[in-house]
PyMOL Python script that loads the backbone (N, CA, C, O; Angstrom):
from pymol import cmd

cmd.read_pdbstr("""\
ATOM      1  N   UNK A   1      88.809 184.023  25.959  1.00  0.00           N
ATOM      2  CA  UNK A   1      87.294 183.544  26.064  1.00  0.00           C
ATOM      3  C   UNK A   1      86.476 184.957  25.498  1.00  0.00           C
ATOM      4  O   UNK A   1      86.618 186.073  25.997  1.00  0.00           O
ATOM      5  N   UNK A   2      85.679 184.656  24.456  1.00  0.00           N
ATOM      6  CA  UNK A   2      84.873 185.892  24.081  1.00  0.00           C
ATOM      7  C   UNK A   2      83.611 186.360  24.856  1.00  0.00           C
ATOM      8  O   UNK A   2      82.840 185.600  25.441  1.00  0.00           O
ATOM      9  N   UNK A   3      83.518 187.515  24.794  1.00  0.00           N
ATOM     10  CA  UNK A   3      82.429 188.087  26.076  1.00  0.00           C
ATOM     11  C   UNK A   3      81.148 187.479  25.973  1.00  0.00           C
ATOM     12  O   UNK A   3      80.457 187.637  26.980  1.00  0.00           O
ATOM     13  N   UNK A   4      80.572 186.755  24.944  1.00  0.00           N
ATOM     14  CA  UNK A   4      79.387 186.289  24.739  1.00  0.00           C
ATOM     15  C   UNK A   4      79.404 184.812  25.070  1.00  0.00           C
ATOM     16  O   UNK A   4      78.360 184.204  25.308  1.00  0.00           O
ATOM     17  N   UNK A   5      80.683 184.196  25.085  1.00  0.00           N
ATOM     18  CA  UNK A   5      80.718 182.679  25.340  1.00  0.00           C
ATOM     19  C   UNK A   5      80.393 182.215  26.560  1.00  0.00           C
ATOM     20  O   UNK A   5      81.012 182.646  27.533  1.00  0.00           O
ATOM     21  N   UNK A   6      79.320 181.215  26.725  1.00  0.00           N
ATOM     22  CA  UNK A   6      78.894 180.833  28.211  1.00  0.00           C
ATOM     23  C   UNK A   6      80.178 180.261  29.012  1.00  0.00           C
ATOM     24  O   UNK A   6      81.082 179.667  28.425  1.00  0.00           O
ATOM     25  N   UNK A   7      80.177 180.456  30.179  1.00  0.00           N
ATOM     26  CA  UNK A   7      81.184 179.990  31.038  1.00  0.00           C
ATOM     27  C   UNK A   7      80.324 179.496  32.575  1.00  0.00           C
ATOM     28  O   UNK A   7      79.214 179.890  32.934  1.00  0.00           O
ATOM     29  N   UNK A   8      81.199 178.566  33.264  1.00  0.00           N
ATOM     30  CA  UNK A   8      80.594 178.296  34.287  1.00  0.00           C
ATOM     31  C   UNK A   8      81.844 178.604  35.325  1.00  0.00           C
ATOM     32  O   UNK A   8      83.001 178.205  35.189  1.00  0.00           O
ATOM     33  N   UNK A   9      81.361 179.346  36.303  1.00  0.00           N
ATOM     34  CA  UNK A   9      82.094 179.860  37.288  1.00  0.00           C
ATOM     35  C   UNK A   9      82.175 178.892  38.585  1.00  0.00           C
ATOM     36  O   UNK A   9      81.202 178.239  38.962  1.00  0.00           O
ATOM     37  N   UNK A  10      83.492 178.865  39.256  1.00  0.00           N
ATOM     38  CA  UNK A  10      83.866 178.167  40.485  1.00  0.00           C
ATOM     39  C   UNK A  10      83.924 178.841  41.390  1.00  0.00           C
ATOM     40  O   UNK A  10      85.014 179.374  41.598  1.00  0.00           O
ATOM     41  N   UNK A  11      82.900 179.096  42.239  1.00  0.00           N
ATOM     42  CA  UNK A  11      82.933 180.196  43.368  1.00  0.00           C
ATOM     43  C   UNK A  11      82.930 179.212  44.635  1.00  0.00           C
ATOM     44  O   UNK A  11      82.515 178.054  44.662  1.00  0.00           O
ATOM     45  N   UNK A  12      83.388 179.818  45.480  1.00  0.00           N
ATOM     46  CA  UNK A  12      83.457 179.161  47.087  1.00  0.00           C
ATOM     47  C   UNK A  12      82.415 179.984  47.934  1.00  0.00           C
ATOM     48  O   UNK A  12      82.070 181.146  47.723  1.00  0.00           O
ATOM     49  N   UNK A  13      82.047 179.270  48.788  1.00  0.00           N
ATOM     50  CA  UNK A  13      80.982 179.986  49.752  1.00  0.00           C
ATOM     51  C   UNK A  13      81.272 179.363  51.333  1.00  0.00           C
ATOM     52  O   UNK A  13      81.501 178.187  51.620  1.00  0.00           O
ATOM     53  N   UNK A  14      81.201 180.326  52.090  1.00  0.00           N
ATOM     54  CA  UNK A  14      81.429 180.027  53.355  1.00  0.00           C
ATOM     55  C   UNK A  14      80.465 180.433  54.444  1.00  0.00           C
ATOM     56  O   UNK A  14      80.109 181.611  54.440  1.00  0.00           O
ATOM     57  N   UNK A  15      79.993 179.633  55.367  1.00  0.00           N
ATOM     58  CA  UNK A  15      78.797 179.714  56.301  1.00  0.00           C
ATOM     59  C   UNK A  15      79.109 179.938  57.648  1.00  0.00           C
ATOM     60  O   UNK A  15      79.910 179.179  58.193  1.00  0.00           O
ATOM     61  N   UNK A  16      78.576 180.906  58.298  1.00  0.00           N
ATOM     62  CA  UNK A  16      78.754 181.133  59.633  1.00  0.00           C
ATOM     63  C   UNK A  16      77.282 181.152  60.440  1.00  0.00           C
ATOM     64  O   UNK A  16      76.314 181.692  59.904  1.00  0.00           O
ATOM     65  N   UNK A  17      77.197 180.650  61.502  1.00  0.00           N
ATOM     66  CA  UNK A  17      76.281 180.916  62.409  1.00  0.00           C
ATOM     67  C   UNK A  17      76.266 182.059  63.203  1.00  0.00           C
ATOM     68  O   UNK A  17      77.129 182.333  64.037  1.00  0.00           O
ATOM     69  N   UNK A  18      75.237 182.753  62.929  1.00  0.00           N
ATOM     70  CA  UNK A  18      75.425 184.257  63.690  1.00  0.00           C
ATOM     71  C   UNK A  18      74.052 184.466  64.401  1.00  0.00           C
ATOM     72  O   UNK A  18      73.109 184.972  63.793  1.00  0.00           O
ATOM     73  N   UNK A  19      73.979 184.154  65.419  1.00  0.00           N
ATOM     74  CA  UNK A  19      72.702 184.098  66.397  1.00  0.00           C
ATOM     75  C   UNK A  19      71.854 183.203  65.870  1.00  0.00           C
ATOM     76  O   UNK A  19      72.179 182.021  65.973  1.00  0.00           O
ATOM     77  N   UNK A  20      70.726 183.502  65.265  1.00  0.00           N
ATOM     78  CA  UNK A  20      69.597 182.588  64.832  1.00  0.00           C
ATOM     79  C   UNK A  20      69.775 182.531  63.374  1.00  0.00           C
ATOM     80  O   UNK A  20      68.832 182.063  62.736  1.00  0.00           O
ATOM     81  N   UNK A  21      70.866 182.943  62.704  1.00  0.00           N
ATOM     82  CA  UNK A  21      70.640 183.065  61.166  1.00  0.00           C
ATOM     83  C   UNK A  21      72.124 182.692  60.758  1.00  0.00           C
ATOM     84  O   UNK A  21      73.126 183.129  61.325  1.00  0.00           O
ATOM     85  N   UNK A  22      72.110 181.784  59.648  1.00  0.00           N
ATOM     86  CA  UNK A  22      73.389 181.500  58.846  1.00  0.00           C
ATOM     87  C   UNK A  22      73.708 182.566  57.748  1.00  0.00           C
ATOM     88  O   UNK A  22      72.949 182.859  56.825  1.00  0.00           O
ATOM     89  N   UNK A  23      75.016 183.134  57.999  1.00  0.00           N
ATOM     90  CA  UNK A  23      75.541 183.963  57.075  1.00  0.00           C
ATOM     91  C   UNK A  23      76.154 183.137  55.844  1.00  0.00           C
ATOM     92  O   UNK A  23      76.752 182.071  55.983  1.00  0.00           O
ATOM     93  N   UNK A  24      75.959 183.675  54.814  1.00  0.00           N
ATOM     94  CA  UNK A  24      76.515 182.869  53.692  1.00  0.00           C
ATOM     95  C   UNK A  24      77.250 184.059  52.848  1.00  0.00           C
ATOM     96  O   UNK A  24      76.779 185.136  52.479  1.00  0.00           O
ATOM     97  N   UNK A  25      78.464 183.555  52.675  1.00  0.00           N
ATOM     98  CA  UNK A  25      79.504 184.662  51.747  1.00  0.00           C
ATOM     99  C   UNK A  25      80.342 183.899  51.020  1.00  0.00           C
ATOM    100  O   UNK A  25      80.892 182.830  51.284  1.00  0.00           O
ATOM    101  N   UNK A  26      80.374 184.843  49.722  1.00  0.00           N
ATOM    102  CA  UNK A  26      81.184 184.398  48.541  1.00  0.00           C
ATOM    103  C   UNK A  26      82.516 185.441  48.497  1.00  0.00           C
ATOM    104  O   UNK A  26      82.477 186.626  48.166  1.00  0.00           O
ATOM    105  N   UNK A  27      83.434 184.846  48.825  1.00  0.00           N
ATOM    106  CA  UNK A  27      84.700 185.684  48.855  1.00  0.00           C
ATOM    107  C   UNK A  27      84.997 186.265  47.423  1.00  0.00           C
ATOM    108  O   UNK A  27      85.079 187.485  47.279  1.00  0.00           O
ATOM    109  N   UNK A  28      85.114 185.642  46.656  1.00  0.00           N
ATOM    110  CA  UNK A  28      85.495 186.041  45.129  1.00  0.00           C
ATOM    111  C   UNK A  28      84.766 187.379  44.735  1.00  0.00           C
ATOM    112  O   UNK A  28      85.277 188.333  44.148  1.00  0.00           O
ATOM    113  N   UNK A  29      83.588 187.270  45.135  1.00  0.00           N
ATOM    114  CA  UNK A  29      82.671 188.379  44.582  1.00  0.00           C
ATOM    115  C   UNK A  29      82.264 189.409  45.761  1.00  0.00           C
ATOM    116  O   UNK A  29      81.662 190.437  45.454  1.00  0.00           O
ATOM    117  N   UNK A  30      82.545 189.174  46.927  1.00  0.00           N
ATOM    118  CA  UNK A  30      82.286 190.003  48.024  1.00  0.00           C
ATOM    119  C   UNK A  30      80.797 190.178  48.388  1.00  0.00           C
ATOM    120  O   UNK A  30      80.341 191.217  48.866  1.00  0.00           O
ATOM    121  N   UNK A  31      79.961 188.886  48.072  1.00  0.00           N
ATOM    122  CA  UNK A  31      78.504 188.747  47.999  1.00  0.00           C
ATOM    123  C   UNK A  31      78.176 187.986  49.316  1.00  0.00           C
ATOM    124  O   UNK A  31      78.706 186.921  49.634  1.00  0.00           O
ATOM    125  N   UNK A  32      77.164 188.707  50.107  1.00  0.00           N
ATOM    126  CA  UNK A  32      76.825 188.071  51.608  1.00  0.00           C
ATOM    127  C   UNK A  32      75.264 187.863  51.574  1.00  0.00           C
ATOM    128  O   UNK A  32      74.557 188.845  51.349  1.00  0.00           O
ATOM    129  N   UNK A  33      74.819 186.894  51.742  1.00  0.00           N
ATOM    130  CA  UNK A  33      73.321 186.859  52.301  1.00  0.00           C
ATOM    131  C   UNK A  33      73.095 186.090  53.598  1.00  0.00           C
ATOM    132  O   UNK A  33      74.042 185.825  54.339  1.00  0.00           O
ATOM    133  N   UNK A  34      71.910 185.751  53.858  1.00  0.00           N
ATOM    134  CA  UNK A  34      71.724 185.171  55.173  1.00  0.00           C
ATOM    135  C   UNK A  34      70.263 184.119  54.912  1.00  0.00           C
ATOM    136  O   UNK A  34      69.435 184.269  54.013  1.00  0.00           O
ATOM    137  N   UNK A  35      70.261 183.150  55.886  1.00  0.00           N
ATOM    138  CA  UNK A  35      69.011 182.520  55.938  1.00  0.00           C
ATOM    139  C   UNK A  35      68.682 181.908  57.333  1.00  0.00           C
ATOM    140  O   UNK A  35      69.565 181.957  58.189  1.00  0.00           O
ATOM    141  N   UNK A  36      67.546 181.367  57.615  1.00  0.00           N
ATOM    142  CA  UNK A  36      67.391 180.824  58.976  1.00  0.00           C
ATOM    143  C   UNK A  36      67.801 179.251  58.886  1.00  0.00           C
ATOM    144  O   UNK A  36      67.553 178.495  59.826  1.00  0.00           O
ATOM    145  N   UNK A  37      68.374 178.855  57.827  1.00  0.00           N
ATOM    146  CA  UNK A  37      68.896 177.544  57.862  1.00  0.00           C
ATOM    147  C   UNK A  37      70.103 177.484  56.662  1.00  0.00           C
ATOM    148  O   UNK A  37      70.114 178.425  55.869  1.00  0.00           O
ATOM    149  N   UNK A  38      70.919 176.621  56.533  1.00  0.00           N
ATOM    150  CA  UNK A  38      71.998 176.541  55.427  1.00  0.00           C
ATOM    151  C   UNK A  38      71.204 176.509  54.367  1.00  0.00           C
ATOM    152  O   UNK A  38      71.450 177.478  53.649  1.00  0.00           O
ATOM    153  N   UNK A  39      70.189 175.695  53.855  1.00  0.00           N
ATOM    154  CA  UNK A  39      69.634 175.547  52.759  1.00  0.00           C
ATOM    155  C   UNK A  39      69.027 177.020  52.189  1.00  0.00           C
ATOM    156  O   UNK A  39      69.123 177.413  51.026  1.00  0.00           O
ATOM    157  N   UNK A  40      68.440 177.665  53.202  1.00  0.00           N
ATOM    158  CA  UNK A  40      67.905 179.013  52.694  1.00  0.00           C
ATOM    159  C   UNK A  40      69.083 179.935  52.502  1.00  0.00           C
ATOM    160  O   UNK A  40      69.124 180.633  51.490  1.00  0.00           O
ATOM    161  N   UNK A  41      69.944 179.981  53.308  1.00  0.00           N
ATOM    162  CA  UNK A  41      70.970 180.753  53.132  1.00  0.00           C
ATOM    163  C   UNK A  41      71.792 180.547  51.796  1.00  0.00           C
ATOM    164  O   UNK A  41      72.312 181.444  51.132  1.00  0.00           O
ATOM    165  N   UNK A  42      71.806 179.273  51.548  1.00  0.00           N
ATOM    166  CA  UNK A  42      72.519 179.119  50.006  1.00  0.00           C
ATOM    167  C   UNK A  42      71.659 179.429  49.043  1.00  0.00           C
ATOM    168  O   UNK A  42      72.178 179.737  47.970  1.00  0.00           O
ATOM    169  N   UNK A  43      70.331 179.443  49.113  1.00  0.00           N
ATOM    170  CA  UNK A  43      69.313 179.799  48.278  1.00  0.00           C
ATOM    171  C   UNK A  43      69.531 181.195  47.909  1.00  0.00           C
ATOM    172  O   UNK A  43      69.868 181.590  46.793  1.00  0.00           O
ATOM    173  N   UNK A  44      69.253 182.091  49.212  1.00  0.00           N
ATOM    174  CA  UNK A  44      69.601 183.505  49.195  1.00  0.00           C
ATOM    175  C   UNK A  44      70.807 183.863  48.481  1.00  0.00           C
ATOM    176  O   UNK A  44      70.767 184.610  47.503  1.00  0.00           O
ATOM    177  N   UNK A  45      71.876 183.362  48.927  1.00  0.00           N
ATOM    178  CA  UNK A  45      73.240 183.678  48.156  1.00  0.00           C
ATOM    179  C   UNK A  45      73.175 183.507  46.782  1.00  0.00           C
ATOM    180  O   UNK A  45      73.596 184.447  46.108  1.00  0.00           O
ATOM    181  N   UNK A  46      72.679 182.372  46.113  1.00  0.00           N
ATOM    182  CA  UNK A  46      72.546 182.238  44.799  1.00  0.00           C
ATOM    183  C   UNK A  46      71.767 183.244  44.217  1.00  0.00           C
ATOM    184  O   UNK A  46      72.055 183.629  43.084  1.00  0.00           O
ATOM    185  N   UNK A  47      70.889 183.692  44.785  1.00  0.00           N
ATOM    186  CA  UNK A  47      70.077 184.971  44.019  1.00  0.00           C
ATOM    187  C   UNK A  47      70.734 186.118  44.391  1.00  0.00           C
ATOM    188  O   UNK A  47      70.436 187.044  43.638  1.00  0.00           O
ATOM    189  N   UNK A  48      71.647 186.478  45.405  1.00  0.00           N
ATOM    190  CA  UNK A  48      72.284 187.611  45.419  1.00  0.00           C
ATOM    191  C   UNK A  48      73.289 187.684  44.285  1.00  0.00           C
ATOM    192  O   UNK A  48      73.435 188.680  43.576  1.00  0.00           O
ATOM    193  N   UNK A  49      74.129 186.291  44.144  1.00  0.00           N
ATOM    194  CA  UNK A  49      75.201 186.419  43.222  1.00  0.00           C
ATOM    195  C   UNK A  49      74.504 186.279  41.794  1.00  0.00           C
ATOM    196  O   UNK A  49      75.314 186.427  40.878  1.00  0.00           O
ATOM    197  N   UNK A  50      73.358 186.061  41.438  1.00  0.00           N
ATOM    198  CA  UNK A  50      72.899 186.110  40.135  1.00  0.00           C
ATOM    199  C   UNK A  50      72.746 187.600  39.854  1.00  0.00           C
ATOM    200  O   UNK A  50      73.236 188.160  38.874  1.00  0.00           O
ATOM    201  N   UNK A  51      71.949 188.248  40.896  1.00  0.00           N
ATOM    202  CA  UNK A  51      71.818 189.797  40.711  1.00  0.00           C
ATOM    203  C   UNK A  51      73.069 190.561  40.440  1.00  0.00           C
ATOM    204  O   UNK A  51      73.163 191.556  39.722  1.00  0.00           O
ATOM    205  N   UNK A  52      74.122 189.901  41.182  1.00  0.00           N
ATOM    206  CA  UNK A  52      75.610 190.689  41.050  1.00  0.00           C
ATOM    207  C   UNK A  52      76.056 190.454  39.673  1.00  0.00           C
ATOM    208  O   UNK A  52      76.628 191.305  38.992  1.00  0.00           O
ATOM    209  N   UNK A  53      75.739 189.134  39.251  1.00  0.00           N
ATOM    210  CA  UNK A  53      76.559 188.637  37.883  1.00  0.00           C
ATOM    211  C   UNK A  53      75.689 189.440  36.653  1.00  0.00           C
ATOM    212  O   UNK A  53      76.245 189.605  35.567  1.00  0.00           O
ATOM    213  N   UNK A  54      74.403 189.894  36.859  1.00  0.00           N
ATOM    214  CA  UNK A  54      73.862 190.550  35.826  1.00  0.00           C
ATOM    215  C   UNK A  54      74.598 191.841  35.130  1.00  0.00           C
ATOM    216  O   UNK A  54      74.440 192.276  33.989  1.00  0.00           O
ATOM    217  N   UNK A  55      75.429 192.302  36.152  1.00  0.00           N
ATOM    218  CA  UNK A  55      76.048 193.661  35.712  1.00  0.00           C
ATOM    219  C   UNK A  55      77.499 193.439  35.770  1.00  0.00           C
ATOM    220  O   UNK A  55      78.243 194.402  35.586  1.00  0.00           O
ATOM    221  N   UNK A  56      77.972 192.292  36.003  1.00  0.00           N
ATOM    222  CA  UNK A  56      79.398 192.224  36.078  1.00  0.00           C
ATOM    223  C   UNK A  56      80.081 191.886  34.807  1.00  0.00           C
ATOM    224  O   UNK A  56      79.646 190.974  34.104  1.00  0.00           O
ATOM    225  N   UNK A  57      81.150 192.589  34.470  1.00  0.00           N
ATOM    226  CA  UNK A  57      81.734 192.393  33.092  1.00  0.00           C
ATOM    227  C   UNK A  57      82.479 190.880  32.933  1.00  0.00           C
ATOM    228  O   UNK A  57      83.329 190.505  33.741  1.00  0.00           O
ATOM    229  N   UNK A  58      82.058 190.092  31.816  1.00  0.00           N
ATOM    230  CA  UNK A  58      82.526 188.700  31.845  1.00  0.00           C
ATOM    231  C   UNK A  58      83.801 188.607  31.665  1.00  0.00           C
ATOM    232  O   UNK A  58      84.331 187.522  31.907  1.00  0.00           O
ATOM    233  N   UNK A  59      84.695 189.848  31.144  1.00  0.00           N
ATOM    234  CA  UNK A  59      86.200 189.652  31.175  1.00  0.00           C
ATOM    235  C   UNK A  59      86.718 189.459  32.514  1.00  0.00           C
ATOM    236  O   UNK A  59      87.639 188.664  32.700  1.00  0.00           O
ATOM    237  N   UNK A  60      86.162 190.173  33.532  1.00  0.00           N
ATOM    238  CA  UNK A  60      86.562 189.780  34.734  1.00  0.00           C
ATOM    239  C   UNK A  60      86.250 188.961  35.545  1.00  0.00           C
ATOM    240  O   UNK A  60      86.800 188.917  36.646  1.00  0.00           O
ATOM    241  N   UNK A  61      85.186 188.032  35.138  1.00  0.00           N
ATOM    242  CA  UNK A  61      84.742 186.836  35.970  1.00  0.00           C
ATOM    243  C   UNK A  61      85.410 185.734  35.404  1.00  0.00           C
ATOM    244  O   UNK A  61      85.250 184.653  35.971  1.00  0.00           O
ATOM    245  N   UNK A  62      86.243 185.787  34.241  1.00  0.00           N
ATOM    246  CA  UNK A  62      86.871 184.679  33.591  1.00  0.00           C
ATOM    247  C   UNK A  62      87.980 183.913  34.490  1.00  0.00           C
ATOM    248  O   UNK A  62      88.332 182.748  34.302  1.00  0.00           O
ATOM    249  N   UNK A  63      88.479 184.795  35.523  1.00  0.00           N
ATOM    250  CA  UNK A  63      89.298 184.251  36.468  1.00  0.00           C
ATOM    251  C   UNK A  63      88.923 183.152  37.333  1.00  0.00           C
ATOM    252  O   UNK A  63      89.683 182.305  37.803  1.00  0.00           O
ATOM    253  N   UNK A  64      87.519 183.267  37.514  1.00  0.00           N
ATOM    254  CA  UNK A  64      86.704 182.132  38.399  1.00  0.00           C
ATOM    255  C   UNK A  64      86.208 180.944  37.745  1.00  0.00           C
ATOM    256  O   UNK A  64      85.324 180.312  38.323  1.00  0.00           O
ATOM    257  N   UNK A  65      86.631 180.553  36.655  1.00  0.00           N
ATOM    258  CA  UNK A  65      86.483 179.299  35.911  1.00  0.00           C
ATOM    259  C   UNK A  65      87.201 178.114  36.304  1.00  0.00           C
ATOM    260  O   UNK A  65      86.823 177.000  35.942  1.00  0.00           O
ATOM    261  N   UNK A  66      88.193 178.290  37.008  1.00  0.00           N
ATOM    262  CA  UNK A  66      89.183 177.278  37.863  1.00  0.00           C
ATOM    263  C   UNK A  66      88.667 177.206  39.092  1.00  0.00           C
ATOM    264  O   UNK A  66      88.086 178.122  39.674  1.00  0.00           O
ATOM    265  N   UNK A  67      88.937 175.770  39.629  1.00  0.00           N
ATOM    266  CA  UNK A  67      88.872 175.726  41.265  1.00  0.00           C
ATOM    267  C   UNK A  67      89.885 176.634  41.871  1.00  0.00           C
ATOM    268  O   UNK A  67      91.072 176.621  41.545  1.00  0.00           O
ATOM    269  N   UNK A  68      89.383 177.399  42.740  1.00  0.00           N
ATOM    270  CA  UNK A  68      90.754 177.784  43.599  1.00  0.00           C
ATOM    271  C   UNK A  68      91.254 177.353  44.746  1.00  0.00           C
ATOM    272  O   UNK A  68      90.466 176.702  45.432  1.00  0.00           O
ATOM    273  N   UNK A  69      92.336 177.515  45.174  1.00  0.00           N
ATOM    274  CA  UNK A  69      93.213 176.477  46.046  1.00  0.00           C
ATOM    275  C   UNK A  69      92.626 177.172  47.442  1.00  0.00           C
ATOM    276  O   UNK A  69      92.880 178.374  47.512  1.00  0.00           O
ATOM    277  N   UNK A  70      91.958 176.672  48.451  1.00  0.00           N
ATOM    278  CA  UNK A  70      91.543 177.002  49.438  1.00  0.00           C
ATOM    279  C   UNK A  70      92.293 176.258  50.674  1.00  0.00           C
ATOM    280  O   UNK A  70      92.439 175.037  50.713  1.00  0.00           O
ATOM    281  N   UNK A  71      92.760 177.179  51.705  1.00  0.00           N
ATOM    282  CA  UNK A  71      93.564 176.760  52.628  1.00  0.00           C
ATOM    283  C   UNK A  71      92.864 177.148  53.988  1.00  0.00           C
ATOM    284  O   UNK A  71      92.142 178.145  53.980  1.00  0.00           O
ATOM    285  N   UNK A  72      93.020 176.462  55.107  1.00  0.00           N
ATOM    286  CA  UNK A  72      92.487 176.911  56.246  1.00  0.00           C
ATOM    287  C   UNK A  72      93.813 177.155  57.161  1.00  0.00           C
ATOM    288  O   UNK A  72      94.743 176.350  57.201  1.00  0.00           O
ATOM    289  N   UNK A  73      93.774 178.382  57.894  1.00  0.00           N
ATOM    290  CA  UNK A  73      94.862 178.604  58.783  1.00  0.00           C
ATOM    291  C   UNK A  73      94.372 178.555  60.162  1.00  0.00           C
ATOM    292  O   UNK A  73      93.320 179.156  60.383  1.00  0.00           O
ATOM    293  N   UNK A  74      94.951 177.944  61.131  1.00  0.00           N
ATOM    294  CA  UNK A  74      94.594 177.791  62.494  1.00  0.00           C
ATOM    295  C   UNK A  74      95.492 178.691  63.355  1.00  0.00           C
ATOM    296  O   UNK A  74      96.716 178.632  63.240  1.00  0.00           O
ATOM    297  N   UNK A  75      94.947 179.441  64.133  1.00  0.00           N
ATOM    298  CA  UNK A  75      95.684 180.435  65.237  1.00  0.00           C
ATOM    299  C   UNK A  75      95.310 180.093  66.687  1.00  0.00           C
ATOM    300  O   UNK A  75      94.151 179.868  67.035  1.00  0.00           O
ATOM    301  N   UNK A  76      96.339 180.069  67.483  1.00  0.00           N
ATOM    302  CA  UNK A  76      96.106 179.669  68.822  1.00  0.00           C
ATOM    303  C   UNK A  76      96.128 180.889  69.395  1.00  0.00           C
ATOM    304  O   UNK A  76      97.084 181.609  69.110  1.00  0.00           O
ATOM    305  N   UNK A  77      95.028 181.431  70.382  1.00  0.00           N
ATOM    306  CA  UNK A  77      95.023 182.624  70.791  1.00  0.00           C
ATOM    307  C   UNK A  77      95.220 182.563  72.469  1.00  0.00           C
ATOM    308  O   UNK A  77      94.422 181.860  73.088  1.00  0.00           O
ATOM    309  N   UNK A  78      96.055 183.139  73.063  1.00  0.00           N
ATOM    310  CA  UNK A  78      96.426 183.190  74.538  1.00  0.00           C
ATOM    311  C   UNK A  78      95.278 183.563  75.371  1.00  0.00           C
ATOM    312  O   UNK A  78      95.404 183.652  76.592  1.00  0.00           O
TER     313      UNK A  78
END
""", "prot")
cmd.dss("prot")
cmd.show_as("cartoon", "prot")
cmd.util.cbc("prot")
cmd.orient("prot")
């Protein structure tokens, strides 16, 4: 993929309710944001990711053009 060729990234996001705020996290990039509701948290995360991507090398981002395999692990705690 050439450096200047446009690409669409497939990023996963996770949301957690922490107190009164939703925490939004993008694991692939390590970017986190928050909002008072899910919509605001996602909007703020999108803005944070856009800022991150401004300086990120496209060569490193190419691995995020395919859908990742996501699995959930359950743990029983005594």
